N, C-alpha and C positions, 0 to 999 in steps of 0.2 A: 160758514156751516157746513160740515162735513157730509157727504151724499154717501149713501150706502149702494153697493152694487152687489149685493150678496147673491143676485140671479147668477152671476159668474163666478161664485165662489162654492155654491154647493151644487151637488149633482142633481139634474132634472132633465126631463125629455122635451123642454120647451125650445122655443127660438125667440130670441127679441131681436128687433131690427131698428135701430137708432139712426135717425137721419139726420146730418147736421153739417154745417160749414166747418165747424171745430171739432177737432176729436178732443173729448175731456182728458184730462192728464190722468185721472182715474182708470180710466178704459186703457189708457196705452200701456199701464203699468200692469194690467190684468192680463194683456194678451200675448199670445206666441204661438209656435207651430204646434207644439204638444199640449196647449193650453184650451180650455173651454171658450176663451175669448178671441175674437178675430176681428181685424177692421179690413175693410175694401175702401180705397179711395177710388171714387167712382170718377171718370174721365166725361168728357162730353158725348153726345149721340154720335161725333162723327158724321160720316155720310147718310146715316139713318135720320138726321136731322132735315135732310130734304124732304121727308114726308111732312114736316111741318109747314115748309114754304110752299109744297105743292098743294096741300089742303087749304091755304090761304089763296091759293092760285095767283102768286106772286110772278112777276115779269123777270125777264133778264136770266134766265135759267144758267147763263155761263156766268154769272156774277155769284151764283147761291154759294159756291165752296167759299168764296172770300168773306161772306157775310157770315157763315157758319164757323169758319176759322177765328174770325174778329170776336165773335162772342162765345167761343171755346164751345161750341155745341151744347151751350147750357139750355135745356128745352124751355126753362121759364122764361130766360132773358131773349131768346128767341120768339116766344109767344108774344111777350109784350112788345118786341121791337116790330113784328110783323104788322101788329095792329098800326102802329106808328107808320110804317110804310105804305099800309093801305089807304090811311085817312090823309097824309100829308103829300105822298109822293105816287098817288095814284097806282099803287103796287109795284111800282118800277125800284128794283133793288139796285140797278144800276144809278138811278138818280139820287138814290138816298145815300149811297156809298160816296158818290162824286160831290156831294154836298161839301162846301169849304171847311165845316168843322163837324165832329161826330156830334151828332143830334140825338140824346139818351132819352128825352122825354120822359115817360112815366118810370123808366128803369133808374134815373138820377136819384130819387128819394131813398131808393133801396140802397144805392151804391154809397148815397151819403151818410145813411144809417150805420152801415158797416164801417165805414170809414171812421166815422165818429167813436166808435167803440175802441180803436187803436190807441195805445200810449203815444206818448210825444215821442219816445225813440222809435217805434215801429212807425210812425208817420216820417222820421227822418230818414231811416233806412229805405221805406218803400219809395220815397219821393228821389233820393239818390239813385236807387235803381231802376226807376222808370224814366230816367233820362239817359238811359245807355242800352244796349242789347242785352248784355249778361255780364255778370261781374262774379269774380273769385272772391272769398271772404278774406283772401290776403290783401286786397286791393281796397282795403277800408281807408276813405278819406284821412287825412292828416289833421285836418280841421274839424272832424267829428269831435263831439264834446263827450262821447260815450267811451265808457271804458271797454276794452276788448272783451270781456264779459257781458256786460250789457249789451253790446253791438250783437254779438252772437245768440244771447236771448232773445232779442228783436228778431233776427231771421229766423230762428227756430219757431217762434210765434206766428210770424208770416207764413210761414211752411204749412205749419198746423192749421191755419185759417185758410189755407188753399189760394192766397196772393202771392206765392212764389212757386216758379216752377223750376226745378234741378235739371240742368242740360249738363251733359258730360262734354269736355272738349276733346282734342285727338289726341292728348296726353292723360287723359284719364281724370282729370281734374273736374272737381264739381263746380260748375257755374250756376248762377242763381239770375233769373230772368222774371220781370213781372209780366201776366198774361196782357196780351194786346188791349182787350178792352178796360182793365183796370189801369194798365199803364197810361191810356188815353184820358181815363177819368183824371187820375191824380195830377197828370200834367196839366190839365186844362182847369182844374177848381181853383 
């Protein structure tokens, strides 16, 4: 089914805000510096996420930044997790973080639903990347049954879905890494 995005092709005085984990390809082809359609990838709340933790009156303030970093500052994920910390760990962030394995609780079905939408090639690539810090795309494992084109398509799709972060190394090369929470989920599923 072909979607129509006429609002981006016709002059008007409106503003439309689309929030999504994934950027539709049709939107990506319409955007540009001098075009009427633009995208902004939102990162986590960063230190502002402490307000969520303070509102819940969580303990161990010295561990809050570690929790925020683990959850990428995602406000929805932090809200779900703070309820678990309150309920099972008596509000102790330190006890939650020191538990032998990361407990996702009510967040797990959300991540599982998202993971199930990945293609087999995307699952192969994200699992490979989840088992290392960061990788250059020229380091594709020889045992991968994916063609180079399919490998890059999988990487590109994972980037569009927000499941890979791009990091530059000291030589200006682009490395790709899986965010901490997603990495933990993929490795332990």
